Structure formats: structure tokens, C-alpha cells
C-alpha angles and dihedrals in degrees: 000000000000119000102209092184092059129076130325096019102039092177127181121235090259092052092049088051089053090053094049093046094051093048092048090053095054127100118223091261091051091051092051093045090056087066092068132085104194128205118230101209099166111092122227136039125280109172095193092050092049092049092048095047092051092049092055099037118028096201122191095228151347141240118182138197126213135359138108122265096270093048094047092045092054092043093052091045090054093048091054091044094056100035116104090214124031111270132230106236109196138193139183110226109169093153104027134280092332087080089071105031138024088229091049123112123262103214103168143307119257089251089056092049091049090054090059121092095238140030092253094106093050088052091050092050090054095042095052092043090051095049096046096042095046087056091065096042101265112154104168122059117201090210162134106057110225097185121129120228098225100143117056091205092063108100099170088068099029100097095021098062126081088220147284100288113089094211091053093046092049094051093046091049089051091050091050090052092048088054092052093048094048089051099040113010096193097045113114122226131214128205115211156234104010128217084026140268127220102068099095127028101246128114109227089215086069107023143011105274118218126214098194099180118134115251090255094050091045092052091051093050122021092014091056092054095047095043090053093051093045090053088052092057102261109187102212145006126208115218117222129221084249130124123220098196101175091052091046089052091050093049095040107035110205095021110156122234092245090057095054105107138184110276091257088068099032115098091185090062097041104034104025099035110023100032098027113034096022096041098223109173100176135089120302114206127184122235115247107316094214092066114117090232085074106020092050092059103050141016110265091238087062100033097055096063093030090060092058093040090053091057110275112132095195131037112213112225132346129236093213110355096213093047093045090050089055090050089051093047093049089050088054094046091048092051096247087120105042124211088247093052092048092049091048092052093047093050091052093047095048090038090058091048089053091046088054091049091238089149086075098086095195089061097055097085124019125224115281090251088072088076089074089080093064109106092354122166093254091058093049088050088059089052089052091051091048091053091047095054101034113039105112135216099211094185141343102178096167095045094241096152137121099043121204108213088205090065101030101032105145109081129186111204122207111187122189116189133180105282108263116239090219133052086227087091107138105177133301122269091209091058089050092048094049091047089053091051090052092048092049088053091055105266125129108221131210114186122221105230118235129204095262093056093048095045092052097044102035107020091238124161127224089260093068099035115131101268136201090252090055101054096114125237120336089229091058092046097048091047091061102050141044101191139011125217116200110194118191114197101170124148131152138182133198095339104086129022091227124023117209139175109284126183118223094251141000116287089359125174088247092072112105099258083132095061096109097030098070138003109283131200111196117198134186117205094187128005119050098212104068093117087084087070097034104033095151094062104119095196116043130171131189106210095170099207143045093215120122094253093055094044092052094046090046094058091043089056095044090054094045099250090123136014130257104246103169123104123224122222122225090252090075089072092057094222094291134119097215094060088067097057 
């Protein structure tokens, strides 16, 4: 049973009495509804709709999508106003406040922070996220990410992990949490995605991910990170749609392959390992329940109660709230969710709300003036400092850098963006911003056209796009330019298991046929593993972000006005010899 006086709750007798009183007052439906964090996907604010939804489904918490800071602030205020019990309001902020709001501040990715020589950037990410999210009423942070980047092919973890070394990841997670607590002392933090992503190359949104480490190797890596955070008093852990088969086999001798489940449905991983051997006393929340890593393994009617029975206290998102509630209720009536398991989950949920002081109604939503902190100059200064200390020169084997624009003025810019889903593509603002930074530094810039530009402007088809075989003479080309910048701004999410560099059309002029004709600087603005697709780049930089601060610092470093201070991990070379040349 839950010890509400122990870490992470550490409740007083009065707070425990509040928990017990609220649980005793609930009907069965209200108890089961507390197990859900629902997603508000419809933008905008409709007070009547919010009031009505909370009268029919007394959800435990809220995640939202879309909306500027004023809209989200009002929405969250109304949710707390009409909720019978105070709500968890959660956010994902991997990179800073921008994870919650379009006006929020991008500080750095975890990969960028990991490339720094201290934990200062991780702290700043947490601090800015905490300040900006608290301003709109967020009280539960679904961060930090405790995954280890052990497989260079894995792009769902690539920018979201602090690195491959468990000691480094643990210290950066701790720094992120310190930042949150200094910014918002009562905000709860969540480490994810237990038992650990980054071993295979699959995205759990699309497939069941497999962490195939042996129990011993797992303990020395992911286990080390989670045990350290648990000892610190971590409030909650998010469970990934990730299987840990060797550990399941150890804990359940004779388990058949078909019975090995993602951790969200695996009692041996949640009850025997996480609760039992590791002694975690806080809240266990599932990752999004619509992810194929979970939904592809079990019918939803079975998975909804099975997730709670396995040891999750909270189910993240519903397909249809009313239907999912019926699935949960049937699971309770059939004994899949025992009375003891339901009571345990409720005590942890209400215990965390008490730990966060959500019973103090005047603390649920700050005054509107708090919104002034969102995107403030101090936060952007922290982004500038992160860029200064973390941008990484991966290699410069021909000693091209620094470049003097007075001597190598004429630049040819090749820009590769994530392929737009719509032919309404009308140019990329990041390309324009980087071009402006180069021009401000003294370069003249000619842009290599890509298919999307030509299609929009000229109505051309892929068949008559300017192709690599139609670039004219090399002599003519090399007489026009002094240096080539290849900028790769590719990032994907929940669409492909592995995102890779992709040119805008087959045999396009963008492809690096020019690599040995002129000096080339290749730059990634997101993923760190693009050398697998451009191994013969002799100068390669990981800049980690397309935000203005990173673009400015990048050009300053290319032109020698500041040093490259970031440190590359071995994973950037993708396990190949040719990427080092």
C-alpha cells in the first residue's frame, strides 16, 4: 500500500486526511474517471462545453493541443473552475517553454544540452519550461526524458536524449528537475520512457519498441538512471510502449514470446521491478494509449483495464471517454482491476495532488500578469548562452574553418527541409533566416532551388525539375562561387520509424555532386546522425536547432567570431569509418 508520508509525497496528517476524505466522497464512476488524463484536441475556448464535459466526466487531468498563451490560460482557468477536484494540467517541454506554447522559448534540445560541457543548459531548459508553463496553469511536467541514445538509427530519441552515457543522462535529468523546481516549486516532474527507449530504431507511436538489453546491462544503464532519480524523490514515471523481454523472462520464467507485452501492460516490469525491486512509491502513468506499441498488442476493451491492473495509476488519453470508462468499469466488475489496485492508484493520484498543493484553490491558476514571462528577454538570453556553449563542430578534416567572408564571399546555399505534406509549400522561414545571417556576416548568397520552390513559382513537374545531370559545366559553376553551405533541417514525428535526409526530388541539383568541386560546410539543424547520408562531407556541424539564437551563433562560429565548444558523441559517426574522413 501507498506510504503517503514517504518520498515523493511527504504529506502531513492534514493532507492525508484531505486525500482520504476526497476518495471517500467519490462514486465508482468518479474514482475510475480520476484514472484518465484526457487530451483536449479542439482549439479555442467554449466555457459551456468545458462545464458540460466536466459534469459528465470528472477526469483526473488535462493535456491540450493548440492555442496561444491567452487562449490556453483562459482554457486552463475554466477547466479548474468547473472541475469538482483540482486537475492535473500537463505539458511536454523537451526544449523549453516552446513545448507548451507557440510564444514559448526554445532553449535547447536535450542533444544540444548533452553536447555542452556542463549541466547548465539542461537546468536552463527546465527553468524556462517551468516559468512559462506555470504562467498558464501547468502543474505537471512530462519531463525530463531519461532515455539513452544507444542506437544511432533511432530518430525518435535522437534529439530528445541527453546522450548515451547513463551518468551524463542522470546528471542532466537532475539539472532539468532543479530548473523546474527553482521556477515552480510545486510542479511535479516525470521521467520517461521507462523501461527506456533508444536501443532499437522503432518509434513506439508506430510499432512496439524493443529494449533487448540483458538484465545486467539494463541495470547498469537505464536502471542506474531511474534508481538515481527515484532516490532523489521523483514524483512520477511515464511508462513507454516498450518491451523489455530479457527482464520479463527473468521475472517470469517460462513466459512465452506472445505474452511479452509493452511495459504499460507488463505487471512484472511495473509491480515486480519498478514498485518492488526499485522501490518507486510515486505515480506511474502510461504513455499515450493510442500508440501502436500498445494498441497493436491488445484490443482496447482489454488494454484499458489491463494497463491499470498491470500497475499504471493513470491512463494517458482516451479514444472515446464514455466507451473507455465502460471498458474500465467492466474490468473492475470482472476483477481485472481489484479493489486494492484501484485504491492504490487513487491514493497515489490524490496524494500527488496534495503534494503539489492543488487543494489550495487560489494556487491553481496564477494572475494574468504571469503571462508576461512567456518568451521574455531573459529566457532568450538563456537560449543564446546554450547555443554559444553547445553547438558542435563534428569534423573539419580539411581545416576549412573559420571562413573569412572577405576572401570567400560568394556562397551557394543548399537547403534541405522536412518534406512538406502539402504542395502549398511556399518557402521555408528558416532558410530565409539563415540566408539573412550569412548576408549580415558579409556573404552574398545564391540559393539552390528545390522542387517545391519551382513547382509553386513555375508550375513545373518533377519531370522537368533542374536535375543533377543538368547543372552546366563544372568550370562555369566553380567560377561563380567560393563556398557551399548545405543546411539540413529535417525532423519527423510519428510518421516514419526512422527519419533520414531526403532530397526534394530524385537526382535533384541539391545532391552533393559538388562536394569535391568547392569547399563545403554541411550543417544539421536537428538530428545529429545525418553523416550516414552525407558521409563525404569534410566539414560537418551539429547546430541542434533552427531558432534565431542557434542560427546567429552558428554563423558567428563559422566565421571565427566565437569558438565551437560542444562535444560530439560517437553516435554521430553512425558506426562507419567513412563518416570520419
